[in-house]
C-alpha positions as CSV (number, residue, x, y, z in Angstrom):
1,X,-12.0,12.6,-18.4
2,X,-11.6,9.8,-15.8
3,X,-12.0,11.0,-12.3
4,X,-10.0,9.2,-9.6
5,X,-11.4,9.2,-6.1
6,X,-13.8,12.0,-7.1
7,X,-10.9,14.5,-7.1
8,X,-8.3,14.0,-9.8
9,X,-8.7,13.9,-13.6
10,X,-6.8,11.7,-15.9
11,X,-7.6,13.0,-19.3
12,X,-9.1,10.6,-21.8
13,X,-10.1,12.9,-24.6
14,X,-9.1,12.6,-28.2
15,X,-5.4,13.6,-28.7
16,X,-4.6,11.3,-31.6
17,X,-1.9,12.7,-33.9
18,X,-0.8,15.6,-31.7
19,X,2.9,16.0,-31.8
20,X,3.2,18.1,-28.6
21,X,1.0,17.0,-25.7
22,X,0.0,19.3,-22.8
23,X,-1.6,19.0,-19.3
24,X,-4.9,19.0,-21.1
25,X,-4.3,16.0,-23.4
26,X,-5.0,12.3,-23.1
27,X,-3.0,10.7,-20.4
28,X,-2.4,14.0,-18.5
29,X,-3.0,14.4,-14.8
30,X,-5.1,17.5,-15.2
31,X,-3.5,20.6,-13.6
32,X,-0.4,18.7,-12.6
33,X,1.5,17.0,-15.4
34,X,1.4,16.4,-19.2
35,X,1.7,12.8,-20.4
36,X,5.1,11.5,-21.1
37,X,4.0,10.4,-24.6
38,X,1.0,10.6,-26.8
39,X,-0.4,7.1,-26.6
40,X,-3.9,7.9,-28.0
41,X,-5.2,5.6,-30.7
42,X,-7.4,6.7,-33.6
43,X,-11.0,7.7,-32.9
44,X,-13.1,4.5,-33.0
45,X,-10.4,2.2,-31.8
46,X,-10.5,0.7,-28.3
47,X,-8.5,2.7,-25.7
48,X,-7.1,1.0,-22.6
49,X,-6.3,2.9,-19.4
50,X,-4.6,1.4,-16.3
51,X,-4.0,3.5,-13.2
52,X,-2.0,2.9,-10.1
53,X,-3.0,5.5,-7.5
54,X,-1.9,6.3,-4.0
55,X,-4.0,8.9,-2.2
56,X,-2.5,11.9,-0.5
57,X,-2.2,11.6,3.2
58,X,-3.9,14.3,5.3
59,X,-3.1,15.4,8.9
60,X,-5.8,15.8,11.6
61,X,-6.6,19.3,10.4
62,X,-7.3,17.9,6.9
63,X,-4.3,19.4,5.2
64,X,-2.2,17.3,2.9
65,X,0.9,16.1,4.8
66,X,2.2,13.8,2.0
67,X,1.4,14.1,-1.7
68,X,-0.3,11.3,-3.6
69,X,1.2,9.6,-6.6
70,X,-0.2,8.3,-9.9
71,X,1.3,6.0,-12.5
72,X,-0.7,5.6,-15.7
73,X,-0.4,3.2,-18.6
74,X,-2.4,4.3,-21.7
75,X,-2.7,1.8,-24.5
76,X,0.3,0.0,-23.0
77,X,2.6,3.1,-22.8
78,X,3.5,4.6,-19.5
79,X,2.2,8.2,-19.6
80,X,2.6,9.1,-15.9
81,X,5.4,7.7,-13.7
82,X,4.9,8.2,-10.0
83,X,3.6,11.7,-10.7
84,X,3.0,13.6,-7.4
85,X,0.0,15.7,-6.7
86,X,-1.6,17.6,-3.9
87,X,-4.9,19.4,-3.6
88,X,-7.2,18.9,-6.6
89,X,-7.0,21.5,-9.4
90,X,-9.8,20.6,-11.6
91,X,-12.3,23.3,-12.5
92,X,-14.9,20.6,-12.9
93,X,-14.4,19.1,-9.5
94,X,-17.7,17.5,-8.4
95,X,-17.3,18.5,-4.8
96,X,-17.1,22.2,-5.7
97,X,-20.0,22.3,-8.1
98,X,-22.5,19.9,-6.5
99,X,-23.2,18.4,-9.9
100,X,-23.6,14.8,-8.6
101,X,-25.5,13.7,-5.5
102,X,-23.1,10.9,-4.6
103,X,-20.0,13.0,-3.9
104,X,-22.1,15.2,-1.6
105,X,-23.0,12.2,0.5
106,X,-19.4,11.0,0.9
107,X,-17.5,14.3,1.0
108,X,-16.5,14.2,4.7
109,X,-15.8,10.4,4.7
110,X,-13.7,10.8,1.6
111,X,-11.4,13.4,3.1
112,X,-11.0,11.4,6.3
113,X,-10.5,7.9,4.8
114,X,-8.9,8.7,1.3
115,X,-11.7,6.6,-0.3
116,X,-14.0,7.7,-3.1
117,X,-15.4,6.9,-6.5
118,X,-13.8,6.4,-9.9
119,X,-15.9,8.2,-12.6
120,X,-15.8,8.4,-16.4
């Protein structure tokens, strides 16, 4: 998985050859949207992922006032096109499980400023 801003997963697992892709396949925005197409190359071939991301906007109380958007090109094919998302849905969310020290250090800042790490 590729984690955007420490919150949202763009799936990068092997989905080569699958005819019907789901919200759990390569190019999916986990928990929100399946990819528009299966763009996964054969295992062992170089994969390219380009992401255009706009963070959700939060109000003073920390609630999402405006959804974020994500457009993703996977191996040159558009697999997400302005997909909207709200609160993170990943069960592997690093802020929920404390599995990495860096997210713990930036948690409050991340919510206030909409900044955060990109992880693979």
